[in-house]
NUNUDO-440084 format. One line per field, with one value per residue (C-alpha): residue number from 1; residue in one letter; x, y, z. Coordinates in steps of 0.25 Angstrom, whole numbers, plus 5000, padded with zeros to 4 digits. Layout:
// residues N
nr = NUM | ... .
rest = a | ... .
east = X | ... .
north = Y | ... .
up = Z | ... .
***
This chain:
// residues 367
nr = 1 | 2 | 3 | 4 | 5 | 6 | 7 | 8 | 9 | 10 | 11 | 12 | 13 | 14 | 15 | 16 | 17 | 18 | 19 | 20 | 21 | 22 | 23 | 24 | 25 | 26 | 27 | 28 | 29 | 30 | 31 | 32 | 33 | 34 | 35 | 36 | 37 | 38 | 39 | 40 | 41 | 42 | 43 | 44 | 45 | 46 | 47 | 48 | 49 | 50 | 51 | 52 | 53 | 54 | 55 | 56 | 57 | 58 | 59 | 60 | 61 | 62 | 63 | 64 | 65 | 66 | 67 | 68 | 69 | 70 | 71 | 72 | 73 | 74 | 75 | 76 | 77 | 78 | 79 | 80 | 81 | 82 | 83 | 84 | 85 | 86 | 87 | 88 | 89 | 90 | 91 | 92 | 93 | 94 | 95 | 96 | 97 | 98 | 99 | 100 | 101 | 102 | 103 | 104 | 105 | 106 | 107 | 108 | 109 | 110 | 111 | 112 | 113 | 114 | 115 | 116 | 117 | 118 | 119 | 120 | 121 | 122 | 123 | 124 | 125 | 126 | 127 | 128 | 129 | 130 | 131 | 132 | 133 | 134 | 135 | 136 | 137 | 138 | 139 | 140 | 141 | 142 | 143 | 144 | 145 | 146 | 147 | 148 | 149 | 150 | 151 | 152 | 153 | 154 | 155 | 156 | 157 | 158 | 159 | 160 | 161 | 162 | 163 | 164 | 165 | 166 | 167 | 168 | 169 | 170 | 171 | 172 | 173 | 174 | 175 | 176 | 177 | 178 | 179 | 180 | 181 | 182 | 183 | 184 | 185 | 186 | 187 | 188 | 189 | 190 | 191 | 192 | 193 | 194 | 195 | 196 | 197 | 198 | 199 | 200 | 201 | 202 | 203 | 204 | 205 | 206 | 207 | 208 | 209 | 210 | 211 | 212 | 213 | 214 | 215 | 216 | 217 | 218 | 219 | 220 | 221 | 222 | 223 | 224 | 225 | 226 | 227 | 228 | 229 | 230 | 231 | 232 | 233 | 234 | 235 | 236 | 237 | 238 | 239 | 240 | 241 | 242 | 243 | 244 | 245 | 246 | 247 | 248 | 249 | 250 | 251 | 252 | 253 | 254 | 255 | 256 | 257 | 258 | 259 | 260 | 261 | 262 | 263 | 264 | 265 | 266 | 267 | 268 | 269 | 270 | 271 | 272 | 273 | 274 | 275 | 276 | 277 | 278 | 279 | 280 | 281 | 282 | 283 | 284 | 285 | 286 | 287 | 288 | 289 | 290 | 291 | 292 | 293 | 294 | 295 | 296 | 297 | 298 | 299 | 300 | 301 | 302 | 303 | 304 | 305 | 306 | 307 | 308 | 309 | 310 | 311 | 312 | 313 | 314 | 315 | 316 | 317 | 318 | 319 | 320 | 321 | 322 | 323 | 324 | 325 | 326 | 327 | 328 | 329 | 330 | 331 | 332 | 333 | 334 | 335 | 336 | 337 | 338 | 339 | 340 | 341 | 342 | 343 | 344 | 345 | 346 | 347 | 348 | 349 | 350 | 351 | 352 | 353 | 354 | 355 | 356 | 357 | 358 | 359 | 360 | 361 | 362 | 363 | 364 | 365 | 366 | 367 .
rest = x | x | x | x | x | x | x | x | x | x | x | x | x | x | x | x | x | x | x | x | x | x | x | x | x | x | x | x | x | x | x | x | x | x | x | x | x | x | x | x | x | x | x | x | x | x | x | x | x | x | x | x | x | x | x | x | x | x | x | x | x | x | x | x | x | x | x | x | x | x | x | x | x | x | x | x | x | x | x | x | x | x | x | x | x | x | x | x | x | x | x | x | x | x | x | x | x | x | x | x | x | x | x | x | x | x | x | x | x | x | x | x | x | x | x | x | x | x | x | x | x | x | x | x | x | x | x | x | x | x | x | x | x | x | x | x | x | x | x | x | x | x | x | x | x | x | x | x | x | x | x | x | x | x | x | x | x | x | x | x | x | x | x | x | x | x | x | x | x | x | x | x | x | x | x | x | x | x | x | x | x | x | x | x | x | x | x | x | x | x | x | x | x | x | x | x | x | x | x | x | x | x | x | x | x | x | x | x | x | x | x | x | x | x | x | x | x | x | x | x | x | x | x | x | x | x | x | x | x | x | x | x | x | x | x | x | x | x | x | x | x | x | x | x | x | x | x | x | x | x | x | x | x | x | x | x | x | x | x | x | x | x | x | x | x | x | x | x | x | x | x | x | x | x | x | x | x | x | x | x | x | x | x | x | x | x | x | x | x | x | x | x | x | x | x | x | x | x | x | x | x | x | x | x | x | x | x | x | x | x | x | x | x | x | x | x | x | x | x | x | x | x | x | x | x | x | x | x | x | x | x | x | x | x | x | x | x | x | x | x | x | x | x | x | x | x | x | x | x | x | x | x | x | x | x | x | x | x | x | x | x | x | x | x | x | x | x .
east = 4999 | 5006 | 5009 | 5016 | 5025 | 5028 | 5032 | 5041 | 5048 | 5051 | 5057 | 5065 | 5079 | 5080 | 5089 | 5090 | 5098 | 5093 | 5103 | 5100 | 5098 | 5095 | 5085 | 5074 | 5067 | 5053 | 5048 | 5058 | 5048 | 5052 | 5064 | 5074 | 5076 | 5077 | 5087 | 5096 | 5095 | 5097 | 5111 | 5110 | 5118 | 5108 | 5095 | 5086 | 5075 | 5063 | 5054 | 5040 | 5033 | 5033 | 5036 | 5049 | 5054 | 5066 | 5072 | 5066 | 5073 | 5070 | 5075 | 5070 | 5066 | 5058 | 5051 | 5048 | 5042 | 5033 | 5028 | 5026 | 5018 | 5011 | 4997 | 5001 | 5004 | 5008 | 5020 | 5027 | 5025 | 5031 | 5043 | 5045 | 5045 | 5054 | 5064 | 5064 | 5066 | 5078 | 5084 | 5082 | 5081 | 5081 | 5072 | 5062 | 5058 | 5048 | 5044 | 5031 | 5024 | 5010 | 5015 | 5006 | 5017 | 5027 | 5016 | 5014 | 5029 | 5030 | 5020 | 5027 | 5040 | 5036 | 5045 | 5056 | 5060 | 5058 | 5049 | 5048 | 5038 | 5042 | 5031 | 5032 | 5019 | 5006 | 4998 | 4984 | 4982 | 4982 | 4970 | 4962 | 4965 | 4958 | 4964 | 4962 | 4976 | 4979 | 4976 | 4988 | 4998 | 5007 | 5019 | 5029 | 5037 | 5031 | 5040 | 5029 | 5029 | 5023 | 5014 | 5002 | 5005 | 5005 | 4991 | 4987 | 4992 | 4984 | 4972 | 4972 | 4974 | 4987 | 4996 | 5009 | 5019 | 5029 | 5027 | 5039 | 5036 | 5047 | 5044 | 5047 | 5059 | 5061 | 5059 | 5069 | 5079 | 5078 | 5079 | 5091 | 5099 | 5094 | 5087 | 5095 | 5090 | 5088 | 5076 | 5074 | 5075 | 5062 | 5062 | 5047 | 5035 | 5026 | 5028 | 5015 | 5016 | 5007 | 5000 | 5001 | 4993 | 4995 | 4995 | 5003 | 4998 | 4985 | 4981 | 4977 | 4962 | 4966 | 4962 | 4976 | 4979 | 4967 | 4972 | 4986 | 4981 | 4972 | 4983 | 4992 | 4982 | 4980 | 4995 | 4997 | 4987 | 4993 | 5008 | 5005 | 4998 | 5008 | 5021 | 5025 | 5036 | 5031 | 5036 | 5027 | 5030 | 5024 | 5020 | 5026 | 5038 | 5037 | 5023 | 5021 | 5007 | 5009 | 5021 | 5012 | 5000 | 5009 | 5017 | 5004 | 4998 | 5011 | 5015 | 5015 | 5022 | 5037 | 5035 | 5043 | 5038 | 5045 | 5043 | 5043 | 5057 | 5060 | 5075 | 5077 | 5067 | 5060 | 5048 | 5056 | 5064 | 5050 | 5044 | 5057 | 5059 | 5045 | 5039 | 5025 | 5022 | 5007 | 5000 | 4989 | 4991 | 5004 | 5017 | 5026 | 5017 | 5019 | 5034 | 5035 | 5033 | 5047 | 5054 | 5056 | 5047 | 5039 | 5024 | 5014 | 4999 | 4992 | 4981 | 4970 | 4958 | 4953 | 4952 | 4956 | 4951 | 4964 | 4971 | 4981 | 4992 | 4990 | 4981 | 4979 | 4986 | 4993 | 4980 | 4972 | 4959 | 4952 | 4949 | 4949 | 4961 | 4959 | 4960 | 4973 | 4979 | 4975 | 4981 | 4994 | 4996 | 4993 | 5004 | 5014 | 5011 | 5015 | 5029 | 5032 | 5031 | 5017 | 5013 | 5017 | 5008 | 4996 | 4996 | 4989 | 4998 | 5013 | 5023 | 5028 | 5014 | 5016 | 5030 | 5040 | 5050 | 5062 | 5071 | 5070 | 5081 | 5090 | 5079 | 5076 | 5091 | 5092 | 5080 | 5086 | 5099 | 5107 | 5119 .
north = 4943 | 4939 | 4925 | 4930 | 4939 | 4928 | 4919 | 4930 | 4932 | 4918 | 4915 | 4928 | 4931 | 4939 | 4952 | 4959 | 4972 | 4983 | 4991 | 5005 | 5008 | 5020 | 5013 | 5003 | 4996 | 4992 | 4979 | 4971 | 4968 | 4975 | 4982 | 4977 | 4991 | 4998 | 4988 | 4990 | 5006 | 5007 | 5004 | 4990 | 4994 | 5005 | 4998 | 4989 | 4981 | 4978 | 4966 | 4969 | 4956 | 4944 | 4934 | 4942 | 4945 | 4936 | 4944 | 4951 | 4962 | 4960 | 4968 | 4974 | 4987 | 4980 | 4971 | 4982 | 4991 | 4980 | 4977 | 4992 | 4995 | 4981 | 4987 | 4999 | 4992 | 4979 | 4972 | 4972 | 4987 | 4989 | 4980 | 4988 | 5001 | 4997 | 4991 | 5004 | 5012 | 5004 | 5004 | 5019 | 5021 | 5034 | 5028 | 5017 | 5013 | 5003 | 4999 | 4993 | 5006 | 5001 | 4995 | 4998 | 4995 | 5005 | 5016 | 5014 | 5014 | 5027 | 5034 | 5029 | 5034 | 5046 | 5058 | 5048 | 5039 | 5041 | 5031 | 5029 | 5021 | 5018 | 5014 | 5000 | 4998 | 5005 | 5005 | 4999 | 4996 | 5011 | 5012 | 5000 | 5002 | 4989 | 4987 | 5001 | 5003 | 5016 | 5023 | 5016 | 5021 | 5032 | 5037 | 5047 | 5045 | 5038 | 5036 | 5033 | 5030 | 5044 | 5055 | 5046 | 5038 | 5050 | 5052 | 5038 | 5040 | 5053 | 5048 | 5036 | 5044 | 5038 | 5046 | 5051 | 5061 | 5062 | 5056 | 5055 | 5052 | 5041 | 5031 | 5016 | 5012 | 4999 | 5005 | 5016 | 5006 | 4998 | 5010 | 5015 | 5003 | 4992 | 4998 | 5000 | 5013 | 5011 | 5020 | 5017 | 5002 | 4994 | 4979 | 4977 | 4984 | 4981 | 4977 | 4972 | 4973 | 4962 | 4960 | 4947 | 4938 | 4924 | 4918 | 4904 | 4897 | 4905 | 4918 | 4927 | 4932 | 4946 | 4958 | 4962 | 4948 | 4949 | 4963 | 4958 | 4946 | 4954 | 4964 | 4952 | 4947 | 4960 | 4962 | 4948 | 4952 | 4965 | 4961 | 4949 | 4959 | 4970 | 4961 | 4968 | 4963 | 4961 | 4960 | 4955 | 4959 | 4950 | 4953 | 4940 | 4931 | 4919 | 4912 | 4900 | 4903 | 4917 | 4914 | 4904 | 4913 | 4924 | 4915 | 4910 | 4924 | 4931 | 4919 | 4927 | 4939 | 4943 | 4944 | 4942 | 4939 | 4947 | 4940 | 4949 | 4949 | 4961 | 4957 | 4959 | 4971 | 4963 | 4973 | 4985 | 4979 | 4976 | 4989 | 4997 | 4989 | 4991 | 5001 | 4999 | 4994 | 4990 | 4983 | 4985 | 4996 | 4993 | 5000 | 4993 | 4999 | 5013 | 5010 | 5008 | 5023 | 5025 | 5020 | 5029 | 5027 | 5016 | 5017 | 5012 | 5007 | 5003 | 4993 | 4995 | 4987 | 4983 | 4998 | 4996 | 5006 | 5013 | 5026 | 5024 | 5033 | 5029 | 5038 | 5040 | 5032 | 5023 | 5018 | 5007 | 5002 | 4995 | 4980 | 4980 | 4974 | 4983 | 4995 | 4989 | 4987 | 5001 | 5007 | 5000 | 5003 | 5018 | 5018 | 5011 | 5021 | 5033 | 5037 | 5039 | 5054 | 5053 | 5042 | 5051 | 5062 | 5052 | 5047 | 5056 | 5053 | 5054 | 5043 | 5051 | 5049 | 5034 | 5034 | 5044 | 5043 | 5048 | 5037 | 5041 | 5031 | 5043 | 5051 | 5039 | 5037 | 5052 | 5052 | 5040 | 5048 | 5037 | 5042 .
up = 5064 | 5077 | 5073 | 5061 | 5069 | 5079 | 5068 | 5062 | 5075 | 5077 | 5063 | 5062 | 5066 | 5079 | 5079 | 5092 | 5088 | 5078 | 5070 | 5066 | 5051 | 5043 | 5034 | 5036 | 5025 | 5030 | 5024 | 5016 | 5005 | 4992 | 5000 | 4990 | 4983 | 4996 | 5001 | 4989 | 4991 | 5006 | 5013 | 5019 | 5031 | 5034 | 5031 | 5039 | 5032 | 5041 | 5036 | 5038 | 5034 | 5044 | 5033 | 5029 | 5042 | 5046 | 5057 | 5069 | 5077 | 5092 | 5104 | 5117 | 5110 | 5099 | 5109 | 5119 | 5108 | 5102 | 5116 | 5120 | 5107 | 5106 | 5106 | 5098 | 5085 | 5079 | 5084 | 5070 | 5069 | 5083 | 5079 | 5067 | 5075 | 5085 | 5075 | 5067 | 5079 | 5082 | 5068 | 5068 | 5053 | 5046 | 5035 | 5034 | 5020 | 5014 | 5000 | 5005 | 5005 | 5009 | 5022 | 5033 | 5043 | 5036 | 5037 | 5052 | 5054 | 5046 | 5054 | 5067 | 5063 | 5056 | 5059 | 5065 | 5053 | 5038 | 5032 | 5017 | 5010 | 4995 | 4986 | 4981 | 4973 | 4968 | 4980 | 4976 | 4991 | 4994 | 4985 | 4990 | 5005 | 5006 | 5020 | 5024 | 5027 | 5020 | 5033 | 5039 | 5028 | 5031 | 5023 | 5029 | 5016 | 5003 | 4991 | 4980 | 4965 | 4961 | 4965 | 4961 | 4973 | 4982 | 4977 | 4980 | 4994 | 4996 | 4990 | 4999 | 5012 | 5015 | 5024 | 5018 | 5022 | 5011 | 4997 | 4987 | 4972 | 4972 | 4961 | 4962 | 4971 | 4963 | 4950 | 4953 | 4958 | 4945 | 4936 | 4943 | 4945 | 4936 | 4924 | 4911 | 4907 | 4892 | 4890 | 4875 | 4876 | 4880 | 4879 | 4879 | 4873 | 4885 | 4899 | 4906 | 4921 | 4927 | 4940 | 4948 | 4938 | 4943 | 4956 | 4957 | 4944 | 4941 | 4936 | 4948 | 4949 | 4954 | 4946 | 4944 | 4938 | 4929 | 4924 | 4921 | 4914 | 4905 | 4902 | 4898 | 4889 | 4882 | 4881 | 4875 | 4864 | 4862 | 4862 | 4852 | 4843 | 4843 | 4845 | 4858 | 4867 | 4882 | 4896 | 4906 | 4920 | 4930 | 4945 | 4950 | 4948 | 4938 | 4938 | 4929 | 4927 | 4923 | 4914 | 4907 | 4905 | 4900 | 4891 | 4884 | 4883 | 4877 | 4868 | 4856 | 4862 | 4865 | 4880 | 4893 | 4907 | 4918 | 4931 | 4943 | 4949 | 4959 | 4960 | 4945 | 4944 | 4932 | 4933 | 4931 | 4919 | 4912 | 4914 | 4910 | 4898 | 4892 | 4883 | 4889 | 4903 | 4905 | 4917 | 4928 | 4938 | 4946 | 4951 | 4941 | 4930 | 4936 | 4937 | 4922 | 4920 | 4926 | 4914 | 4902 | 4889 | 4896 | 4894 | 4904 | 4903 | 4915 | 4912 | 4923 | 4917 | 4931 | 4934 | 4949 | 4959 | 4961 | 4956 | 4945 | 4940 | 4926 | 4917 | 4902 | 4892 | 4902 | 4909 | 4902 | 4908 | 4897 | 4896 | 4881 | 4874 | 4862 | 4870 | 4877 | 4863 | 4859 | 4871 | 4870 | 4856 | 4859 | 4870 | 4860 | 4849 | 4857 | 4862 | 4877 | 4877 | 4871 | 4880 | 4892 | 4887 | 4886 | 4901 | 4911 | 4922 | 4919 | 4923 | 4935 | 4941 | 4939 | 4945 | 4949 | 4937 | 4944 | 4950 | 4964 | 4970 | 4973 | 4979 | 4989 | 4992 | 4995 | 5004 | 5012 | 5013 | 5005 | 4997 .
***
């Protein structure tokens, strides 16, 4: 909205000169890993959301380009184009891979500047296409979780030039720099990966929340009966209502709540230190497959209308607790090699298992 743009301009610091850089990170959201990997003196971060912008670049070239193309495209897109033209980067990267603006810019600069979208989540919005935006998406270079995501892009008629089976950037960073690679030791029997279940002080009414709460109830019953050590990985930071609910539910269980904390990589600590990771369909559930000897169970009782990379032993779609208990016992009974034989889609199909940070750095010509 124009009023939001005006407010953003008025409150932001004005900068009149633009320095040339080799790299541009488009959209500062979830850009912390890229910021760590790219050389600071060669990198410019463009904030793409009005509420996060605190500085505006203004000079004659930018103003002239915006006015000249005022009726061709939105003012903010003209601003981004003019700014990138003046920065003259060799690479423009984003981890907000479903950004429409990034796709439009990728198409505009195709053949001139290398644009790279790095997958940040399992993209349910590509399946639903509820806003009919798939037709606007375009990727000159897409670094996805696995070949499954290439299939998703093609099946949903999303235009893509180059696809790389890359894996998870955040997971790769954690594994390479922070993870203590002790393949034998697992601190927990089960990690349950939750969806956003509580809003403020009450349980959410969303389908995802209902599925997570149902799963937690099943798991509390199972872990009480079989004396399993549990870590509960939440989708949110500390929430008193959620904390109270879980504390009562798991009162007789050896459990820990791991509240989401991107800075400490709490989610990856939880999945890498558990023998079995279970949860509704999610990116984090797929990312657990990266770690040796970690088994996975996708619980999809709501049977959402979307394609999943899980098949066979690691997909559970029943509403019965008895069937749930039976499946968990079956998975614990067999060793990891037997488990791999009993899943229809191998772990490489869930997530690229090789750590691809070196591949990214070589692609970006960083030594």
